[in-house]
Each structure stands twice: as structure tokens, then as C-alpha cells.
C-alpha positions in Angstrom: 79.4 -23.1 -134.0 76.6 -20.3 -133.9 75.4 -18.6 -130.6 72.5 -21.4 -130.2 74.8 -24.2 -130.3 77.5 -22.2 -128.0 74.8 -22.1 -125.5 73.8 -25.3 -125.9 77.1 -26.9 -125.6 77.7 -24.9 -122.2 74.6 -26.1 -120.8 75.3 -29.6 -121.7 78.7 -29.3 -120.2 77.1 -28.1 -116.8 74.5 -30.6 -116.9 77.0 -33.4 -117.1 79.2 -31.6 -114.3 76.2 -31.9 -111.9 76.6 -35.6 -110.9 80.2 -34.7 -109.9 79.5 -31.9 -107.5 79.9 -32.9 -103.8 79.5 -30.4 -100.8 82.8 -31.0 -99.7 84.5 -30.4 -103.3 82.2 -27.0 -103.5 83.3 -25.8 -100.6 87.1 -26.3 -101.2 86.2 -24.7 -104.8 84.6 -21.6 -102.9 87.4 -21.4 -100.7 90.0 -21.3 -103.8 87.4 -19.0 -105.5 87.9 -16.3 -102.8 91.5 -16.5 -102.9 91.8 -15.9 -106.6 89.4 -13.2 -106.6 92.4 -11.3 -104.4 95.2 -13.2 -106.4 93.4 -11.6 -110.0 92.4 -8.5 -108.5 94.7 -6.6 -111.0 93.3 -8.6 -113.9 89.6 -7.9 -112.4 90.1 -4.2 -112.1 91.8 -3.8 -115.4 89.1 -5.8 -117.4 86.4 -3.8 -115.3 88.1 -0.4 -116.4 88.0 -1.4 -119.8 84.2 -2.1 -119.4 83.5 1.3 -118.0 85.5 3.1 -120.5 83.5 1.6 -123.3 80.2 2.0 -121.4 80.9 5.9 -120.8 77.8 7.0 -122.6 75.5 5.2 -119.6 73.9 6.7 -117.0 75.4 7.4 -113.8 73.4 4.6 -112.0 74.4 2.1 -114.5 77.9 3.1 -114.3 77.8 2.6 -110.3 76.3 -0.5 -111.0 79.3 -1.8 -113.2 82.5 0.0 -111.5 84.5 -2.1 -109.3 87.2 -0.9 -107.0 89.6 -2.7 -104.6 87.0 -2.5 -101.9 84.3 -4.0 -104.2 86.5 -6.7 -105.4 87.6 -7.3 -101.8 83.7 -7.5 -100.7 83.5 -10.0 -103.5 86.3 -12.2 -101.8 84.6 -12.1 -98.4 81.0 -13.0 -99.5 82.5 -16.3 -101.4 84.4 -17.0 -98.4 81.2 -16.6 -96.2 79.5 -19.0 -98.3 81.9 -21.4 -98.4 81.9 -21.7 -94.3 77.9 -21.9 -94.3 76.5 -25.6 -93.7 75.4 -27.4 -97.2 71.6 -27.8 -97.7 70.0 -30.4 -95.2 69.0 -33.0 -97.7 67.0 -35.0 -95.8 63.7 -33.1 -94.7 61.9 -35.6 -93.1 61.3 -39.6 -92.8 58.4 -41.8 -91.7 56.8 -45.2 -92.4 53.6 -46.0 -93.7 51.0 -48.6 -92.3 52.0 -50.8 -95.4 55.8 -50.9 -94.4 56.8 -48.7 -97.1 59.8 -46.5 -95.8 59.3 -42.7 -97.1 62.1 -39.8 -97.1 61.4 -36.7 -98.2 64.6 -35.4 -99.8 65.7 -31.8 -101.6 67.6 -32.6 -104.7 69.6 -30.2 -107.1 67.4 -28.7 -110.0 70.3 -29.4 -112.6 71.2 -26.7 -114.6 70.0 -23.0 -114.0 70.6 -20.0 -116.3 71.2 -16.6 -114.8 70.7 -13.1 -116.9 72.1 -10.2 -115.4 73.0 -6.7 -116.8 76.0 -4.4 -115.7 76.6 -5.7 -112.4 79.8 -8.0 -112.7 80.2 -8.9 -109.1 77.0 -10.9 -109.7 78.6 -13.4 -111.5 80.7 -14.4 -108.4 77.4 -14.4 -106.4 75.2 -16.3 -108.4 78.1 -18.8 -109.4 78.8 -19.3 -105.9 75.0 -19.6 -104.8 74.6 -22.5 -107.9 77.5 -24.6 -107.0 76.6 -24.5 -103.1 73.2 -25.8 -103.9 75.2 -28.5 -106.2 73.6 -26.9 -109.4 75.2 -25.9 -112.5 74.7 -23.0 -114.4 75.2 -20.8 -117.5 75.9 -17.1 -117.0 74.9 -14.3 -119.5 75.4 -10.8 -119.1 75.4 -7.8 -121.4 78.1 -5.9 -123.5 78.7 -3.4 -120.8 80.1 -6.2 -118.1 81.1 -8.7 -120.4 85.0 -8.3 -120.4 85.1 -8.5 -116.6 82.6 -11.4 -116.1 84.7 -13.4 -118.6 87.6 -12.8 -116.4 85.8 -13.8 -113.2 84.4 -17.1 -114.9 88.0 -17.9 -116.7 90.6 -16.8 -114.2 88.3 -17.6 -110.9 85.6 -19.5 -110.8 86.9 -22.3 -113.5 90.2 -22.6 -111.8 88.9 -22.5 -108.4 86.7 -25.8 -109.8 89.6 -27.7 -111.1 91.6 -27.0 -108.2 88.9 -28.9 -105.9 89.0 -31.8 -108.7 85.6 -30.6 -109.9 84.5 -30.2 -113.7 85.2 -26.6 -114.8 82.1 -26.8 -116.9 79.9 -26.9 -114.1 79.5 -23.0 -114.7 79.3 -22.1 -118.5 79.0 -18.4 -119.9 77.5 -16.8 -122.8 80.3 -15.3 -124.6 78.6 -13.1 -126.9 77.1 -9.4 -126.0 74.4 -10.0 -128.5 71.0 -9.8 -126.5 69.9 -12.8 -128.7 71.7 -14.7 -126.1 69.5 -14.0 -123.4 66.6 -14.7 -125.5 68.3 -18.1 -126.3 68.9 -18.9 -122.4 65.3 -18.7 -121.6 64.4 -20.8 -124.5 66.0 -24.2 -123.7 63.5 -26.0 -121.3 65.1 -29.4 -121.6 69.0 -28.0 -120.9 67.8 -25.0 -118.7 64.5 -25.4 -116.9 65.1 -22.5 -114.7 66.3 -18.8 -115.1 67.4 -16.4 -112.8 66.5 -13.1 -114.4 68.3 -9.9 -112.5 67.4 -6.5 -113.6 64.8 -4.2 -113.7 62.5 -2.7 -116.6 60.6 -3.9 -119.5 63.6 -5.8 -121.1 63.4 -8.1 -118.1 60.0 -8.6 -118.0 60.0 -9.4 -121.8 62.4 -12.1 -120.9 60.1 -13.6 -118.4 57.4 -13.8 -120.9 59.4 -15.4 -123.3 60.5 -17.9 -121.0 56.9 -18.8 -120.2 56.0 -19.1 -123.7 59.0 -21.9 -123.8 57.9 -23.6 -120.8 61.0 -22.3 -118.9 60.2 -21.2 -115.3 62.2 -18.0 -114.2 63.1 -16.3 -110.6 62.4 -12.6 -112.2 63.2 -9.5 -110.7 61.7 -7.1 -113.0 61.1 -4.1 -110.6 62.3 -2.8 -107.3 62.4 0.3 -105.2 61.8 0.3 -101.3 58.6 1.8 -99.7 58.9 4.1 -96.5 55.7 5.1 -94.7 56.3 7.8 -92.0 53.2 7.5 -89.7 51.6 10.5 -87.9 53.1 9.2 -84.5 56.7 8.7 -86.1 59.9 10.1 -84.2 61.5 12.7 -86.0 65.0 11.2 -85.4 64.3 7.9 -86.3 62.7 9.1 -89.7 65.4 11.0 -90.6 67.7 8.2 -89.6 66.1 5.7 -91.9 65.5 8.0 -94.9 69.3 8.6 -94.6 70.3 5.1 -94.4 68.1 4.1 -97.2 69.7 6.7 -99.7 73.3 5.6 -99.3 73.5 4.1 -102.7 71.0 5.4 -105.2 71.5 2.5 -108.1 70.2 -0.2 -106.0 66.8 -1.7 -106.4 66.5 -1.9 -102.3 66.8 2.0 -101.9 64.0 4.6 -100.7 62.3 5.0 -103.8 59.1 5.8 -102.4 58.2 7.9 -99.4 54.4 7.7 -98.2 54.1 10.7 -95.3 51.0 10.9 -93.2 49.6 14.5 -93.0 49.5 13.9 -89.4 53.3 13.9 -89.3 53.5 17.3 -91.5 55.7 18.7 -88.8 58.3 16.2 -90.0 58.2 17.6 -93.7 60.6 20.7 -93.7 63.4 18.3 -92.2 62.6 15.7 -94.3 63.0 17.9 -97.5 66.1 19.7 -96.5 67.4 16.0 -95.8 66.7 15.5 -99.6 68.1 18.6 -100.8 71.2 18.2 -98.7 71.8 15.0 -100.3 71.0 16.2 -103.7 67.9 14.2 -104.2 64.9 15.9 -106.2 61.6 15.1 -105.0 58.7 14.0 -107.4 55.2 12.8 -107.5 55.7 9.9 -109.7 54.2 7.1 -108.0 54.9 3.3 -109.7 58.4 4.7 -110.9 61.5 3.3 -109.8 64.3 5.7 -109.8 67.4 3.4 -109.2 67.3 2.5 -113.0 66.3 6.0 -114.4 68.8 7.9 -116.3 68.9 10.7 -113.4 68.5 8.2 -110.0 69.0 11.2 -108.0 65.1 11.1 -107.2 62.5 9.9 -104.8 58.9 10.3 -104.7 57.1 11.6 -102.1 53.2 11.4 -101.4 51.2 12.7 -98.6 48.1 11.1 -97.6 45.5 10.5 -94.8 45.8 6.9 -93.5 47.8 3.8 -92.4 45.2 1.9 -94.8 45.7 4.3 -97.8 49.7 3.7 -97.4 49.2 -0.2 -97.2 47.1 -0.2 -100.2 49.6 2.0 -102.3 52.3 -0.2 -101.1 50.5 -3.5 -102.0 49.0 -2.0 -105.4 51.0 0.5 -106.6 54.5 -0.8 -106.0 56.7 -4.0 -106.9 56.3 -5.7 -103.9 60.0 -5.8 -103.2 60.2 -4.0 -99.7 58.3 -1.5 -97.2 58.7 0.1 -93.8 57.0 1.8 -91.4 58.0 4.4 -88.7 56.2 4.9 -85.7 56.1 4.9 -81.8 52.5 3.4 -82.3 52.7 -0.5 -81.6 49.3 -0.9 -83.1 50.0 0.9 -86.0 53.2 -0.8 -86.6 51.4 -4.2 -86.1 48.7 -3.1 -88.6 51.1 -2.1 -91.4 53.3 -5.2 -91.0 50.1 -7.4 -91.1 48.5 -5.5 -93.9 51.8 -5.5 -96.3 52.1 -8.5 -98.6 55.6 -7.8 -100.2 59.0 -9.7 -99.8 59.9 -7.9 -96.6 58.4 -5.6 -94.1 60.2 -3.6 -91.7 59.6 -1.4 -88.4 62.4 1.1 -87.7 64.7 -0.4 -90.4 66.0 0.7 -94.1 64.8 -1.4 -96.9 68.2 -1.6 -98.0 68.5 -4.8 -95.6 66.3 -6.4 -98.2 69.5 -8.4 -99.4 70.0 -12.2 -99.0 73.5 -11.6 -97.2 72.1 -9.1 -94.7 69.2 -10.9 -93.9 70.5 -14.6 -94.0 74.3 -14.4 -94.1 74.2 -16.1 -97.8 74.9 -14.1 -100.8 71.4 -14.1 -102.9 71.0 -14.8 -106.7 68.6 -12.2 -106.9 65.1 -10.9 -105.2 62.1 -12.8 -106.4 58.9 -10.3 -106.3 56.5 -13.2 -107.6 53.1 -13.5 -106.1 52.9 -17.0 -106.2 54.5 -19.9 -104.1 58.0 -20.8 -104.1 61.0 -19.0 -103.1 60.4 -15.3 -102.5 62.3 -12.4 -101.6 66.0 -12.6 -101.5 66.6 -16.3 -102.9 70.0 -17.9 -101.8 71.4 -21.4 -102.2 69.0 -22.6 -99.6 66.2 -22.3 -102.0 67.6 -23.8 -105.1 66.4 -27.3 -104.8 63.7 -29.7 -105.9 61.4 -32.1 -103.5 61.8 -35.6 -103.8 60.2 -38.5 -102.2 62.7 -41.7 -101.6 60.4 -45.0 -101.2 62.0 -48.0 -99.9 59.6 -51.3 -99.5 60.1 -55.2 -99.2 58.8 -55.9 -102.5 55.3 -57.1 -100.8 53.5 -53.8 -100.9 50.8 -53.4 -103.3 47.6 -50.6 -104.2 
């Protein structure tokens, strides 16, 4: 069986499993998955150590995303437990009767089978698999060579046994079992089997996959670029500004950390303290607007730009960044409102770090990723609550005609 046939077989098994999924069954499976994450911790960590050792040539930011430890494994278990406890999607949105007697119900139904492509973040496998199942969808996961060993253990020793223990088909969650990048290209090329693919990761590779998917008629929820923006207004509190900057740099290899710091020239009194904070964290200051540092070989960088007005800050945040998230620090209510109203990205903050641009942090549900598209549909952190199709269910008595 070649790679295309293997992916098609995984997708077909997932499609056949979808009608057998139920809210109660998935809740039971997710609870069991959390237990298995803890029970199989040693196997997960052993596979991850092998992955990290084999990937030692990668940059530190990538290794940080790849590496698991006991704390991160426990966090995975907690997230799956939390997801199991959340309410299922409310399937019936509204209902009404037309003048002709037709009874109409607007419903949310599963999409079917979703693909998910992600690189060196093995914990994403559990996050996405849980989200797909919670929304009663099936899925085919694909990760790169760096994380494939860990992800294989998570699928084969956690997710699939958990499904079987709940009486559900193990094939509801499939896996591309090859490290070849061709697996990603094939996954976005199967519109009849996999009509929607979640693309997690930043950079040109992800953008290329989104373009290839479009050529094949496959929709994507793409997270091709990231980076948080912070605008330090002229009326910013020094204490708040420094606290928010510090909170925005707790991890450097994540997309929602501080990437671009816009400093109003009226806040120049804050600059020495701000630069000292960066220096104390080992963070280099650069002037590269439009560059995402989280995926740079040297992620210990931040872009600092000095400007003259709030309007310029809004323009830069809207036009020269990914549109992931931006925040303002100011004691001026009108300035804060103008920034929040003017910014059009997926999340806008006042006196809070963009690190909260995360499905679990904002909604209590783990995310499949963050969609930064400028089109209608799920945008920002995408959770199980977004993974559905609208359907109208219409019941008549046989007498209605147009």
C-alpha cells in the first residue's frame, strides 16, 4: 500500500466511524483518554526523548515545542478531562413554522472527516483529536518526522484504546504514518474524503499547503503566521507596561508571545526600563517589522518600533502583522477604545498579554488552532464549538407546494 492509499484508507475508516459517534460515547472516551495519558506517561516520555534526540540539530524554539516533560504530559491529561466535562455542541439552533405550515429547524451537524497537519508539537495530537471527537467529527492527523514517534504513541496507546473502551470505532482518528512531507501534500488533496484540513504551523510551508489545498477544492483553517503586538501608549502606566511585557515573554517558541512592541514617542520615559527588561531576559531588540520571531532559529528576539500616534499603531497592527492579536497599555479610556475598535485581528487586548490568545485560556476548551483568515467563518482560537455545518431540517404534511 503506497502512501496515498494509506491516507485514503485512514480517511475512509474515519468517515465510516462518524455516524457511530455520540455525545455520551465521546465523553466516556475522552475521560478514558485522560486516564491513559497518565497511565502511559512513561511510554509517551520515552518516545518523546527519542524524538528530541533525533532532532537535536533543530533550533531551540522548535525543540521547546517538541519536548514533553511530566508537567506537560499532565497538562494534556487535564485538558482532555476538561474537554470531556464541557457541554456538547447544542445541535438545534432555532425552530419556526412558515405560513404554509412547513416546520423548519436550523441545526448544526458534523462536518465529517477533518485533516490536521502540525509539526513539532506532539501534544497537539491530543488537543485536535479531542476537539474533533467532541464535535462528533472524525479525523486524520499528520505530523512531521520530528514528532512522529510521540504522536504514534498518543494515537495508538491513548486515543484509539480510549475510543474502543467506550464502544466507538478506533478508526475515528487516523494517522499518516510516514514522516515524508508528501503526506501533508496528499492530505490537502482529497476533497471528497477530507474536505477541511486544519493547518497548524507558521511559515511558507504552511502557506504553500493552504494554496495547494485551494487548488484541490479543500478548505483550510490555516494558521500560517503568528506574533503578538503590544502598543505602549503615551499615557501607559510604567508598572502595567513592564508587567504585561514580562508576562508576554514567558515562552518564546509560541505564536502568541510578544513579537512586536510599538512604543509611542510620548512614552519615551519608559524606554530605558523596557530595554532593561528585555536585556534581563536575554531578549535581543530588532527593527524587523513583519518578522515572526517564535519560529526563528534564534527566537530570543523582539521587534521594537517607535511611532508618533495611535493611528499609526493601529495601521501597523492591521497591515504589517499576521492579525493574530494586539494589545494596548494606556490609562486613557478613549485611546483604549479607539485601539480596540480600530484593530481588526482575531483578538484585541487592553491591559492584558496576548498570551491569552488561546482557546483553552479564553473559552475553557482546547483549540485546534488559531485561524487568522480575513473571511467569515471560525476565526481566532478554533474549538470544537466551531466544527460544524449548518443544516435546515424541514417537515411538512405533503400539501405544501411552491
